[in-house]
C-alpha positions as CSV (number, residue, x, y, z in Angstrom):
1,M,-295.8,-123.0,31.7
2,R,-296.7,-119.9,29.7
3,G,-298.1,-120.2,26.3
4,A,-296.5,-118.5,23.2
5,D,-299.3,-115.9,23.1
6,D,-298.2,-114.8,26.7
7,S,-294.9,-113.3,25.2
8,I,-293.5,-111.4,22.4
9,A,-290.1,-111.1,20.8
10,K,-288.4,-108.1,22.1
11,E,-287.4,-106.8,18.5
12,A,-291.0,-107.1,17.5
13,L,-292.1,-105.2,20.5
14,F,-289.6,-102.5,19.9
15,R,-290.9,-102.0,16.4
16,E,-294.4,-102.1,17.6
17,L,-293.7,-99.2,19.9
18,G,-292.1,-97.2,17.1
19,Y,-288.4,-97.8,17.5
20,A,-286.2,-98.5,14.5
21,G,-283.0,-99.6,16.3
22,P,-280.3,-100.1,17.3
23,W,-281.8,-102.3,20.1
24,E,-278.8,-102.3,22.4
25,P,-279.7,-99.1,24.2
26,L,-283.3,-100.2,24.6
27,E,-282.2,-103.5,26.0
28,Q,-279.9,-101.9,28.5
29,A,-282.7,-99.5,29.7
30,L,-285.1,-102.4,30.3
31,A,-282.4,-104.4,32.1
32,E,-281.6,-101.5,34.3
33,A,-285.3,-101.2,35.1
34,G,-285.4,-104.9,36.0
35,L,-287.9,-105.8,33.3
36,T,-285.7,-108.2,31.3
37,S,-282.3,-109.6,30.8
38,P,-280.4,-109.0,27.5
39,R,-279.9,-112.8,27.3
40,K,-283.6,-113.3,26.7
41,Q,-285.2,-112.9,23.3
42,R,-288.7,-112.6,24.4
43,I,-290.7,-110.6,27.0
44,S,-294.0,-111.1,28.7
45,R,-296.9,-109.3,27.1
46,Q,-298.0,-108.3,30.7
47,K,-294.9,-106.0,30.8
48,I,-295.7,-104.2,27.6
49,E,-297.0,-101.0,29.2
50,R,-294.1,-100.9,31.7
51,V,-291.7,-101.2,28.8
52,R,-293.4,-98.5,27.0
53,E,-293.3,-96.2,30.0
54,T,-289.7,-97.0,30.7
55,L,-288.5,-96.4,27.1
56,R,-290.6,-93.2,26.8
57,A,-288.9,-91.8,30.0
58,R,-285.4,-92.5,28.6
59,F,-285.8,-92.0,24.8
60,A,-287.5,-89.5,22.4
61,L,-288.6,-90.9,19.1
62,V,-287.3,-88.7,16.3
63,C,-287.6,-89.5,12.5
64,G,-284.8,-89.1,10.0
65,R,-286.1,-85.8,8.5
66,G,-283.4,-83.1,8.8
67,D,-285.7,-80.5,10.3
68,C,-286.9,-83.0,13.0
69,Q,-283.3,-84.1,13.8
70,A,-282.5,-80.4,14.1
71,G,-285.4,-79.6,16.3
72,A,-285.1,-82.7,18.6
73,A,-283.4,-80.8,21.4
74,E,-286.7,-79.0,22.1
75,I,-288.4,-82.3,23.1
76,L,-285.6,-84.3,24.7
77,A,-285.8,-83.0,28.2
78,G,-283.0,-85.2,29.5
79,R,-284.0,-88.1,27.2
80,R,-281.8,-89.6,24.4
81,P,-283.0,-89.4,20.7
82,A,-284.0,-92.7,19.2
83,L,-284.7,-93.3,15.5
84,A,-288.5,-93.5,14.9
85,L,-289.5,-96.5,12.8
86,R,-292.4,-94.5,11.1
87,Q,-292.9,-90.7,10.6
88,A,-296.1,-90.9,12.6
89,D,-294.0,-92.1,15.6
90,C,-291.8,-89.0,15.6
91,E,-292.4,-86.7,18.6
92,V,-291.3,-83.8,16.6
93,C,-293.6,-83.9,13.6
94,G,-295.8,-86.9,14.2
95,G,-298.2,-84.9,16.5
96,S,-298.9,-82.4,13.8
97,V,-299.4,-85.0,11.1
98,N,-301.9,-86.8,13.4
99,R,-303.6,-83.5,14.4
100,H,-304.2,-82.5,10.8
101,A,-305.4,-85.9,9.8
102,V,-307.9,-86.1,12.8
103,D,-309.1,-82.5,12.0
104,Q,-309.8,-83.7,8.4
105,M,-311.5,-86.8,9.8
106,V,-313.7,-84.8,12.1
107,A,-314.8,-82.4,9.1
108,A,-315.6,-85.6,7.1
109,C,-317.7,-87.1,9.9
110,Q,-319.6,-83.9,10.3
111,R,-320.4,-83.7,6.6
112,A,-321.6,-87.3,6.7
113,G,-323.7,-86.8,9.9
114,F,-321.5,-89.2,11.9
115,R,-320.4,-88.5,15.5
116,R,-320.1,-91.9,17.3
117,F,-317.2,-94.2,16.6
118,C,-316.1,-97.4,18.2
119,V,-312.4,-98.2,17.5
120,V,-311.6,-101.9,18.1
121,G,-307.7,-102.3,18.5
122,G,-304.8,-99.8,18.9
123,S,-302.4,-99.3,21.9
124,P,-303.3,-97.2,24.9
125,E,-301.0,-94.5,23.5
126,A,-302.9,-94.5,20.2
127,H,-306.2,-94.3,22.1
128,R,-304.9,-91.4,24.3
129,Q,-303.9,-89.5,21.2
130,L,-307.3,-90.1,19.5
131,E,-309.2,-89.0,22.6
132,E,-307.0,-85.8,22.9
133,L,-307.3,-84.9,19.2
134,A,-311.0,-85.5,18.8
135,A,-312.0,-84.3,22.2
136,G,-315.3,-82.5,22.2
137,R,-315.9,-83.1,18.5
138,L,-316.5,-86.9,18.2
139,E,-317.7,-89.6,20.7
140,L,-315.3,-92.5,20.9
141,R,-315.5,-95.9,22.4
142,L,-312.1,-97.5,22.4
143,V,-311.6,-101.2,22.7
144,G,-308.3,-102.7,23.5
145,N,-306.9,-105.8,25.3
146,E,-307.0,-104.1,28.7
147,R,-310.2,-105.9,29.9
148,R,-312.5,-108.8,28.9
149,H,-314.7,-108.0,26.0
150,T,-318.0,-109.9,25.5
151,H,-320.5,-110.5,22.9
152,R,-323.0,-108.3,24.7
153,D,-320.4,-105.5,24.8
154,A,-319.9,-105.9,21.0
155,E,-323.7,-105.7,20.4
156,A,-324.0,-102.6,22.5
157,N,-321.3,-100.9,20.6
158,L,-322.8,-101.9,17.2
159,R,-326.1,-100.3,18.2
160,W,-324.5,-97.2,19.6
161,A,-321.9,-96.4,16.9
162,D,-322.1,-94.8,13.5
163,R,-319.2,-96.8,12.5
164,V,-317.1,-99.5,14.1
165,I,-313.5,-99.5,13.0
166,I,-311.5,-102.7,13.3
167,W,-307.8,-101.6,13.7
168,G,-306.6,-104.9,12.3
169,S,-302.9,-104.3,12.0
170,T,-302.6,-103.4,15.7
171,Q,-302.3,-105.6,18.8
172,I,-305.8,-106.8,19.5
173,A,-307.0,-110.4,20.2
174,H,-308.6,-112.2,17.4
175,K,-311.4,-113.4,19.6
176,V,-312.4,-109.7,20.2
177,T,-312.5,-108.7,16.5
178,E,-314.5,-111.8,15.7
179,L,-317.3,-110.4,17.8
180,Y,-317.8,-107.7,15.2
181,A,-317.2,-109.9,12.0
182,A,-320.9,-110.6,11.3
183,G,-321.2,-108.7,8.0
184,N,-322.7,-105.6,9.6
185,P,-322.6,-102.7,7.3
186,K,-321.3,-100.4,10.0
187,V,-318.1,-102.4,10.5
188,V,-315.0,-101.5,8.4
189,T,-311.4,-102.7,8.8
190,V,-308.3,-100.5,8.7
191,H,-305.2,-102.3,7.5
192,K,-302.6,-99.7,8.4
193,R,-301.0,-98.6,11.7
194,G,-300.8,-95.0,12.9
195,V,-303.4,-92.5,14.0
196,A,-303.0,-90.5,10.8
197,E,-303.7,-93.7,8.8
198,L,-306.7,-94.5,10.8
199,A,-308.0,-91.0,10.4
200,R,-307.6,-91.2,6.6
201,A,-309.4,-94.6,6.4
202,V,-312.3,-93.2,8.5
203,I,-312.6,-90.3,6.0
204,S,-313.1,-93.0,3.3
205,A,-315.7,-94.7,5.4
206,C,-317.6,-91.5,6.0
207,K,-318.3,-90.7,2.3
208,P,-322.0,-91.7,1.8
209,G,-322.4,-93.8,-1.3
210,D,-318.7,-94.2,-1.9
211,A,-316.9,-97.6,-1.9
212,P,-314.3,-97.8,0.8
213,G,-310.8,-97.5,-0.4
214,G,-307.2,-96.6,0.4
215,G,-306.2,-99.0,3.1
216,I,-309.7,-99.8,4.4
217,S,-311.9,-102.8,3.5
218,G,-315.6,-103.3,3.5
219,P,-317.6,-105.1,6.3
220,A,-315.4,-107.4,8.3
221,T,-315.7,-111.0,7.3
């Protein structure tokens, strides 16, 4: 028998992936792909990446801004528009918002003399965006739930990184974040989702002598 941690409510997963609803078209797409039945309220976490890929192939996330709605045709490519839960999830404007935020983050890191960051948490899609947007300018180690993470791994990351960012609001096992919760001054915790929010929090953490603020806490406890 599977434990509760092996599944997630489908509505919660849709929101986590950036969809604001309605859920019926998403449910139908997953049923047609053989991933679930509309009768079921939960879905196995092992299917999350397949769900992400299936929905991304059929739907384009677009926020409620008028210019984004008007420009959605350029990114649909045979997909149906779906309302984005957050502006950062919007495929029309979200990329530019994230790019601008990461550019500011890189500049702040360079001023502080920081180059190496370990990010603990975040989805594979968020990791992909970070790697693309920071490519060649920052060195990143990205820790998710894809593989086993040990105390030795955490120690190596703490030695290597200028800052370790715990992306606490994202899907990451508590047993992983606990490996970094030893009061190390390098470790800070971000409390908001989204690549742009992460970038803004890193900017706060990169100001020498300044107290962290604006969605970021001090050393993880």
